[in-house]
N, C-alpha and C positions, 0 to 999 in steps of 0.2 A: 425175787431173794430168796423166798420160801426154796423156789425150783434148784437154784446155783447151790444153797446149802444141801438138800435134801441128795443131790446127786453126788458131792464130795463126799459127804459123809457116807455114802454107800461102797464109793470107789476105795477109802482108806480105813474101811470098818476094822479089818483084822489087824492094822498096824499103828492105829492111831492112838493119842491121849489126848484127852482132853481138858482143857484150862477155860477158865471164866472170867470175863472182867465186865463190868457195868462202867454204860456212858449214860447221861443226862435219863438216867432211869430205867434205859434199856440194856439185855440182858445180850450180850454176845459172843458167840463161842467162837473157840479158836484151836485149828487143828494143828497137831503136828504129826508128824509122820518120818520115818525111815525107809520108805516102800514109798515113794510116790507114782500112784497110778497116771501116767501122761500119756500126751499124744504128741508128736512133732515140738519138744521142747528147746527151745533156747536158752542161752543165759546172758546175766551182764552182773557187772562188779561195780557197785557206790558205797562210800565210806562204809568202809569195813565189810557190806554185805552183799550178798549174791543174791538175784532176784532170778528167776525162773518161770519163763512165759511159753504158753503152750494154746493147743488147739482146747476150745469149749468153748460155752454159751458166756459173749462178749469177752474170750479171750481168758483163759485162767491163770491165775500170778500165785508166786509162792516165793518166800526168803530162806536165807539161810544163813548164818555165819560160819558153818564149816562144809558147805555141801552135802551135807549126811543126814544132818536134822535138820527137817522141810516145816515151815511153818506155814499153811495154805490160808488164803485170802479169801473169804467165802462173799467177797464183793468182786465181781469182773471187772477185767481193764476197763470194759467199754460199757457202761449200765444203759445207755442210749444207744441205738444204733442208727446213725446219719441215715435220711430219708433217701438220700444218693443211692446209696447202696442197694438197696430194693427197687431202685428205678433202676440200675444196672443190671441186676440181677433177678429176674422173674424167679419166685420159689424161696430165692432165700428170705430167712428169717432174722435168728441169732445166732447161730452155732457158725463161729469164726474160728478159720482153721490156719495152722502152718504160719504164724507171727517171726518176723526177725527185728532183732533189736541192735542199735549199732550207736555210739558217739563219735560226732563230728561235729566240729567247729563251736564246741562248748555246749552243745545242745544234744537230747536223748532222741533219737527216731525210729520209730516202731512200724514196720510194714504188716499186714493182714492180709488174709484172702477170704472172699465171699464168694461161693460157688454152690451148686447144687450136687451128687456123687453122679460121675461119669459122664459128665456134660462140661463143655467148656465156653458156655456164657458165666462168664467169670470176671471176678475184680480184685485187681490188689489196691487198698486202700492207702491213708499214711496218719500216724498220729505224731507228735511232737510234746515235747517237753524239757524244761530245764534242769529235772531232776527226776529220778527214778523213785522217789518219796512221794511225789505230786499228789494227790489224791486226784485230781482230772489231768488226763493228757487233752491236746488239742487238735482237734478235727483238720488234717491236713489234705483233705479230699482225696481225690482219686492219681493213683498213678499211672495204673496200664489197665485197659480192661481188652478183653478178648469175648470174639461173638458167635454164637452158633452158625453153622454151615458158611463162615465168612474166613474167619483164621486159621490156620492151621496150627496152635497152639494154644495153650494152656495157660491162663493169667491166674496161679495160684501158686503157690510155693515161693515166696520171696525171699531173696539174700541180698544183704547190701556188701558191696565190699568198695574199700577207696586204695586206690592204686599207687604207684611210687610218685605219681603229680602231683597228689593229693584231689585228685578226681573222684566223685563219687560213681559206681557204675550199680546196676541191680539186675542179677542172675533171677530167674525164673522158670517153671513149665513143668508139666506133668503130661505124660503119653500125647498124642496127635505127633507133631515134629521134633519133639524132646526139648531139650534144655533150651532158653531164648538169653541171652545178654544185650543190653542197651547202656549206653550212658544217661547219666543223671545230671539237670542242673543245679545251681547251689539250693535251690527247693527240695530238691530229692523226687524232681519229677522229671517225666521225657518229654522235651522238646517236641513240638508236632511234626515234625518233619524227619525225626529219626523212625528210622523202622530197625526191628531186635532181626537178630542175626541169630541162628542156631548152631549150639557149640558143641553137644553130645547128643546120640542118639543111643537105645537100646541095641537098635539092629540096623545094618545099613539098607538104605532102600532099596526094596526089591529082593532081600536076602533070603534064601528058602529056609524052610523048617523052623518058622517062630512059632514058637507056643501061643496056644490062643487065649485070649482073653476069659477068664471065669468070671469078672465082675460087672464087665459092661458092652454092651453091643456097640456103643458110640467109641469111646476111646480109641480101639483096635488094640495092634499088639506092641507097639513103641514103648515098652514097659519100663519107662524112664523118669522121675520125676526129682524134686527135692533138692537142689543144688547147694554146695556150700561151698565158698572159695575164701580158702586160707593161704594166706602169704608166709612164707620161710625159706630162708637160705638163696634168695633170688629168683625162687620160681614161686607160681599161682599154682595150689594145687585143688583140683575141682573135683569135690567128693558127692555122689550122687546115689539117690537108691533105685536098685532095680528091683524088677518085679513087683509082686503084688503085697500090699500091705491091708489093713482093715479086717481080716477074717479070720481073727481069734489064732487059734491053733493052726489054721487051715493056711496062712498066712509064709509065703516064702522071700519076704523082702530081706535084702540084704544090700552092705554098701559096697560101689566100685571108684576109685580113684586115678586122675592122671593130673598131669601136670604142663604147666606153659611157664615161658619166661615174659611172656606178655598178658594181660589180664583178657585179651578178645581173644586168646588163642591162637596155631590150633594146642587143645590138650592133647597128650601123648600118653600112652600107658606105658609100664615097664617095658615092655615090647616092642614099645615105639608105632604100635596102632593109634589112629587117629580115634577120638573119642566122639567124632561126627558119623564116622562109618561104624559106630558100633563096638570102638575098642573099650577097655577098662580094663584096671586089673584088680581082682577080688581084693577087700579089704578088712570087712567084718559081716559075720552072718551068723545065724544060731549053731549053736554048738549041740540042739539036739538034749542036751541035759538041764541047763538052766534055761536054754531060750530056743525056742521055736525058729522067730527069726526075728529079723534087727534091723530098723533103717530110720530115712530121715534125720540125720545127724547135724552136730555142729561140731565146730573146733575152736578153743582160745588158748589164749597164753594167760595161764592166772600164775602171778609170781615167775618163778622158774621153771613151771611145769608147763606142758602144752598138754592139753586136755579134751578127748574126746566125748563127746555125748549122743545118744539116741534112744529110741524107745526099742524095747526089745519085747519081743511076744512070751511072755513065763511061762514054762510049760510047770512050776510049783503053783503058779497062782490062774491055771487051767486058760491059758492063752491070752491074759489080762496084758493091758500095755503097760510097761513099767519102764521107770528111769534107768538108764546103763551110763554109766561113769567107766572109762579106761585111760590111762595116762599113755600118750604116745611117744614113741623110739624112733630116733630116724637114723637109717642104716649110713655104712659110710658112702655109698652115692646117693643119700637124700630122699631117701622114700621113708614112708611113715610105716611104722610098723607097731602094733599093740603087744 
C-alpha cells in the first residue's frame, strides 16, 4: 500500500492539494488534482460521480463530480492479484494495464490486461460489481488468453461494446495481427468454440515501407492497438491507436477512426479504405505545443455531450502522460471531429 501511495504522490505532486481524514485511528491521505497523470484512461458515471480507471499497480482509480478536479484513491482496485493471472502470464506481477468498464444488465463489468512489455503471452481478466462504489470487485476469471509462439494476436487492451440486439462483444489487440473481435456470452466470456477475427491492422499484410519498431523485437511493425467502439447515428465507430506509446517525449502515438454499420465490420475510413487492410482516418494526434503525442482513447455520452478522452504525452510536463478531454462534434456526413 505504501508503494502505491508513493507512486501517486510523485506523479501528482505539482498539481495536488492534500487533505487528511482519520478512520479507526489511522491517518489516510486523500489526493486531489486537476491534472491527473494517467495511462489508458476509461470512465464511467454513477450516482452523480465520475469514475476514472487506468493502468497502474492493481488498477488506479479516481473520482470526480465535474471531470475537472479528481480525487485519487490510494487503494488499488485490485489489492490482491488472482493466482490464475500469474499462472497464465509468466513474469506478470501486479502492474495491470488498460482496463475497460461498462454497465450492462444492472451490473458493472471491468476488463483488465495482464502482460509483459513487447510479448504476446497475455491475458484479459474480468471483475464484476453491482456498484462502482463497492469496496471490493468480484473476480470473474479469464475472458481470453494469448500464447507466445502460438497466437498471432495479443490479449491486451480490452473494450466492451453492446450491439443493437443487446449482445455483448469484446474488442482487443496490440501489434501482431492487429485488432481482434469476438462475441461474448451473458457472463461476458468467450465461448470455447469461438475464434476471434481481425478487424483492423496498421498495415496491410506485405505492405512495403513499414516503419521499424523501436520498442520491441517481438511485436513487429503492425503498430495498432487500444480499440474503442462507440455507437452513434446508426454506425459503430472504431477508434484505434497507431504507432508507439510509452516513450515519453519520443512517443508518436495517435488516434485513427473508421466506421461500420455492423459491429463485426468491415470498418471503413472516410475515404472508403478498409481498416483491415491498413485504412483509418487520422482523428487526433499531438499538436507539438501541449502534447508530443496522444492515444489510447475512449468515447462516452455524458448528458447531451459526446466526450473523447485519452492520455497525452505532455510537453510542459516533460513527456509525462496526462488526461486529455475533448468534446466531439459530428459532421453532416456523420464523422466525428474535435
